[in-house]
N, C-alpha and C positions, 0 to 999 in steps of 0.2 A: 643233513646239516654238514657243511663243509667250509674250508678256508679258501679265500682267494685274495691275491695281492691287489690292493687298491692304491689310490693316490696317496692316502695318508697312512698306509700300513696294511697289514693282513686283516681282511674283514671276515667276520662270521656271517655266513650266508646260508640260505636254505633253497632247495630246489624241489618243486612239486610238479608232477605230471597231471594235468587236468584235461580229460578227453584227448589224450595223446599229445597235448600241447604242454610245453614246459613253462612254468612260472618261477622266476628266480627273484629272491627277495633278500635285501641287506637288512640285518637285524639292528644295525646302528651301533655295534660294538666291535672291538678288535681283540685279537689274541695272538700269542707267540706260537708258531707252528710246533716247536719242540715240546711245548707244554700242553698240546692238544691231543686228546684221546680219540683217534679216528674211528675206533671200533664202537665206543660208547657215544660218539658224536657230542662230546662236551669237554670242558677244560679239566685237566688232571687235578685231582684233589690237592689242596694245600699249596697251590701255585699262585703267583701274582704276575700279572701280564702288563708290561710297559711297552707300548707300541708307539714309536715316534713321539710327537708332542701331545698325544692323547693322555688323558688322566689314567693312572694305573688302576687296574681292576683285579680283584681277587677271583679265584675260581668260583667261589660261591656266588659272587655278583654276576659273572658271566653265565653260569649255569641257571641262575634264576631267570635271566632274560630268555635263555633258550627254552626253558620249561614253560614260561608264560606264553611264548610264541607258539609252541606246539599245542598248548591249550586253546589258543585263539583259532588255530587251524582246525582242531576238532570241533569247536563251536560253529565255525562257518559251514563245515560239511554236515553237521547235525541239523543246522537251520535249513539247509537246502534239501536234505533228505526228508524232512517233515513235509516239504512241498513236492516231494517226489521229483526233484529236479537236481541237476548238477550244475555248478557254477561255471561260466565261461572264464577264460583267462582274465579278462578285464574285471569281471564280477568278483572273482576270487581275490585279485590284487586290491580292488577297491575296498572289499570287505575287511581284509587283513589290515590295510592302512587305516581304516576307520577305527578298528579295535586298538591299533597302536597309537591312535590319536594324531596320525599324520594327515596333513592336508594334501590333496592330490596335486601333482605337478601340473602347472598350467602352461598352455601354449603362449606364445608371444602375444597373440591377440587377446587371450584371456587375461594375461598379466596386465595389458594396457587397459582393458575394461575394468579390472579390479582397481588399478591406479586411478582411473577416471571416477570411480565410485566415491573416492575420497576427495576428489579435486573440486574446490569451490569454483574455479574458472570454468571447468568443463560443464559443471551443473548449470552455472549461470548462462553460459553460451547456449546450451540447449533450451533453457528456460525462455530466453528471449526469442528463440526461433519457434518453439512449439506453443508456448502459452498464448500468444496472440491468436493462434488458430483455434484454440479451445474456447476462448471467450473474446468478446469484442474489446479491443484495446484502442484508445486514442493515441495520437502521437506523443502526448504528454506523459502517458503511462510509462513508455520506455525511459523517459527522462528521469522519472522518480525512482525507478528501479536502478538505473545507472548511478544515481546519487546515493542510493542505499549501499551499493557495492563500494563506491568511493569511500564512504564513511567507515565501512568494515575494514577496508585495506589500510585506511589511515591509522587504525588501531593495531593492525598486524598485517603487513604486506604479504606474508607467506602463510597465512592461516588457511587450514583445510576444513572441509565440512565436518568431519568427525571431531575436530578440535574446538568447534564452536559450542562450548558448554556454558554453564551458568556463570563461571568465573570470567570467561571471555566477554559474555554479553553484559556483565556488570562493568567491565572495562569500557565497552562501547557506550553504555549509559553515562558514565563519568566523562567520557570524551565529549558527548553532547552538552552536558551541564557546564563543563569547564569552558566550552566555546560559546556559551551564552544562548543556547537554543531554549526556546520556551518548551514547557512540558507537553503542551498540546502537539507541538511539532515532533518532539521525541516520541510520543505515543504513536504518531502516524508512521514514523520510520520503523518502529518495532512491529507494527501491524504488517508492514511490507516485508520485513525480515521473516516474520512467522509465516506469512503467505508463501514466500519463496521456499522456505525450508519444508513446509508441508507438501508442496508440489514436488520438491526434490526427493523426499522420502517415498512418495507415492510412485515415483518413476525410477526406483531402483538404486538411488544414491544412499550412501551411508550417512545418516544424520543422527547426531546425539539427541537422545530423548530429553535431556535437560534443556536443550535449546527450544524444543517445541513446547515445553511446559513453562518456559520462563515468563515472568511478569516483572515489569519495570518497577511497579509499586511506587509511583510518584504522584503527588497530589495534582489535581487539575481544578480549573474553575470554568464554569460555563462561559463560553466566549460571547462577548457582546456583539449583537448584530448591528453593523453600521449601515445606515440607509438615510435617504433624504425623505423628510416628511413631504406630503403632497404639496403644501404651500411652498416649501423650499424648492421642490422640483419645478413648480410652475414659475417661481421667481427666477430660478436659474435658466430655464428655457427661454425666458423673455428678456434676459439681461443684455444690454447693448455694450459690446466690447469696443474699445478704441480701434480705429482704422489700422493703426500700427500693429495690432494684435489679432488680425483676422484668423490666424491659425487657432486661436482660442475659441473663436466662434465655431469653427469646424469641430474642434475637440468637444465642446459643449454639446453640439448636435449629435455627435456619435454616442456620447454618454446618455443623453436623453432618449435617443432611439433605443438603446439597450434597456433603459428604464421603462419605456413604453411597450416593449415587446418581450422582455425577459431573456434576450439573446446573450449568450456568452461572447467573450472577445473572439474566440476561435470561429464561432458561427457568424459573427459580424463580418469578419475578414472574408469568409467564403460565401457570403450571401450574394446570390446571382439574381440578375433581373428576371430570369425565368421563374425564380422562387416566389416572386411577388404576384399574387392574384388580386382580384378586385377588392376583396374585403379581408384577406388573410394572407399570412406567409405559410408556405409549405416547404419545410426543410428537413434534411437528414442531419442530425447534430454531429459535429466533428468528434466530440468526446465519447459519446455512447452509441452513435449511429442509430438513434431513435428517429422515427418519422413523426414530426410535430406539425400540427396545424394551429397557427397562432393568429387569433383575430386582430385586425388592425384598428386601433382607435383613431379618432380624428387627428390627434397629436402626431401619431406615427405616420399617418397618410400625408400630413403637411410636410414632414421632413423628407419623405420619399419624393414628393413633388418638387421640393426645393433642390434636390440633388439629381433629379431625373436625367437631365441632359448635361450634367457637369463631369461625369466620369465616363470615359470611353471604354469600350470593351464589354465584357459579360457581367462584371461585378457592379453592385449598387454603390458601394462606397470605396474610397481610397483610404486605407487605414494604415497609420504608422505602426511601428513595432509596439509590442505590449508595454515595454518599459517606458518608451518615449510617450505613449498615450497616457500612461499613469502619471508621468511627470507633468504633462500638459493639463490633465484633469485637476491636479492639485493647484496649479497656477491659476487656472480659470476659476476654480471654486473660491480661492482666496480673493481674487479680484471682485468676484460677485458677492462677497460678504458672507459666505457660508462658514461663519466662525463660531457656531454653537459649540459649547464645551462638551467634550465626550470623555468619559472616564473608561479606563481599561484596567482590569485586574488579571494578572497572570503569574505563574510560578516558573522559576528556574531551579530545578531540584526541589529542595524543601523551603526555598526562600520565596516569600510572597512579595509581589511588586504591584504597585498601583500608580498609574499615570493619568494625568488630565491634559488633553490637548485639543486644539481647535479642530472642528470637523474636517476642514479643507485639507489638513496635513495628513490625513489618513485615508482620504477617498481614493478609490481605484476603480478599474473597469468592472470588477465583480460586484462592487457596491451598487451599480446600476441594476443588476439582476435582483439583488436583495431589495432594492427600492420597489421594483415591480411587485415582488411577492408581498412585502409588508403593506404597501398601499392598497393592493388588491384585497388582502385579508381585512384590512381596516375598513374598507368600503362595504364589507359584508359578503364578498364573493367567497364561495365555499372552497375549502382546501382542495377538494377533488377537482374543481374547475381550474384552480391555479396550477395544480400538478399536471393537468393535461396540457397546459401551456409551457411549463418549465421543463417537463420531462422527469421530475423527481419521482423516484421509484416507490417510495413508501412514506408513511407519516413520520417515521423517525427522522428523516432528513428535513422534513418540514416543521418539526416540533419547535426549534428555536424561533422560527418566524411566527408560528401560531402564538407562542408566548408573548412576543412583541405586540402582535395584533390584539391580544387580550388586554395588555397594559394600555394600549391606545384606546380600546373600547371603554375601559374603566374611566379614562379621562374624559371621553366623549359623553359619558353618562352625566357629567356635570351640566350638560345642556338641559337636562330635565328641570333643574332649578331655574335656569334662564327662561325656559318655556313656561314655567308656572308663573313667573313674574310678568311675562308678556301677556298671559291670559288675563291676569288681574287688571293690567293696564287697559286692555281691550274692553273688559267689563265696565270699568269706570268711564271710558270714553263714550260708551253707548248711553250712559246716563246723563251726559253733558248736553246742554243746549247749544245752539249754533254760536251764540255769543261767547259762551264758556270755551267752546272748541277753538274759536278764533284767538281768545286770550291764551289758551294753552299752547297753541301752535306758535304764537308770537314769542312766548316764554322759551320754548324749546329752540326756536331759531336763534334767539339771543344767546342762549346757553352754548349752542354749537359754535357760534361765531366767536365766542370768548375762548373756547377751548381749542379752536382750530389754529 
C-alpha cells in the first residue's frame, strides 16, 4: 500500500506482483502524506485527511477501505488457489474491480456500443435493415413502422429505449386518443411497438421490461365488414356511366376485377400479362410474397378481354394511385346508387361512437377483396377454398367474414318458407282442369299488369 500524487490529490494505491507482473490499483480514496504511516501502510490513528476538493476522511474511514481491499485480495487468491491456478494481471484486476463494484473501463468502440444499446434511433435503424431479411416484408410494412416511430417521437423527440416505460407508453396512448385515433388503430400501433421492442431486446438492446408487458387496456368493438352484396356487385358492374365520366367506368371495372379475383390494390397494380393463364391467375403477392393460383370466373375473363389491347407494355391494367382510386370508387358508387345505410360502432378511448352513412361514402379498394370473400362464403364455397385464393394464413383472419356469411345464410333460410308456398301452388295447379288453368293464368296476368 502506498501514496502517489494524482490529478485530484495524493491517492491511496496498492501494488501487487502477479507472475512477476505488476498490478497497480487505486483504492478510490485520498490521504495527506504527513498523516500516513508508511511502515503500517495505513493512516495514522486519530487523524483527519482533507485533500483538495475531496470530502474529508477520518483515519478510521481510510483504514476501513484499506482493510476491505486487502480482504478482497485474499479472496481472489483463495478462489484461484482452489482451482490450482494463479490469476493473470487482467484476471486479477477484473476480479478486484468486480468485488469493489466497479465497472470495467470500456474502449471507445465499447462505449459507442453501450451508447447504441440505449439508442432508439440505432435500434430502429438496425431493425429496418435486418428484420426484412428475417421475415417477408412488403413495402407497406416499412411505412407502418416508420409511422410508429413518428408517433413515438411526437411524444418525446429525445426518448431512448430504456426510458420507454409504462408511464411513457401511457403518454403515447393519450396522444393517440387526443388526436382522434380509433381504438382499433391504437391497438395496431401498440402491437407494432411491442413487436419492435421484442426484436430489439432479442438483439442486445436495453429495453425496459415494463414496455414489453404494457397493455393499453382500451375497449374495442368488432369492426363491421364492408362489402357489396352479390346483387349490388352485379348492378354496379353493369351500370352505364355518362360519356363525360368514362374514368368512372374504368374505376368501376378495376373495383369489380378485384371483387371477382380477391386481388389487393398492390397486386392489381403489379398484375402482368404473363400472370394471366387460360383459366386462372398465377401471382406472387406483393404484401406477403405468397404464390397464389386464382381461378378466373366468366366476369373476370370478360374484364380481361375488355382491356386486353388497351394498355401497352407488360401490365394488364393502368391503375391510378391508391388515394385517387378510392376517391373515384366513392364517386362511381354514389352515381350508381349504392346508398344502402351502413352503421359503424367504434371507440376513441373510453368513448363509444356510432355513425350511420351511405355505403358509397365508405367504399375503398380493399372492400372489393372483402366482397369476394363474403360473396364466396355466402355461395357455400368452403373457407379453405377461399383462403387458397386470398392467401389468408389462418381462420382467425377469416373469422369476421365467416360471421358475415353466417348472417347471410340465416337470411337465405327464409327461402324455405317461400319454397313451401311454391310447392303448395304447384300441388293445386296439378288438380286444376285446363279451363281452370286458363282462368287462373288470366287472373295472374291481370294482377301483374296492375302492379307493373
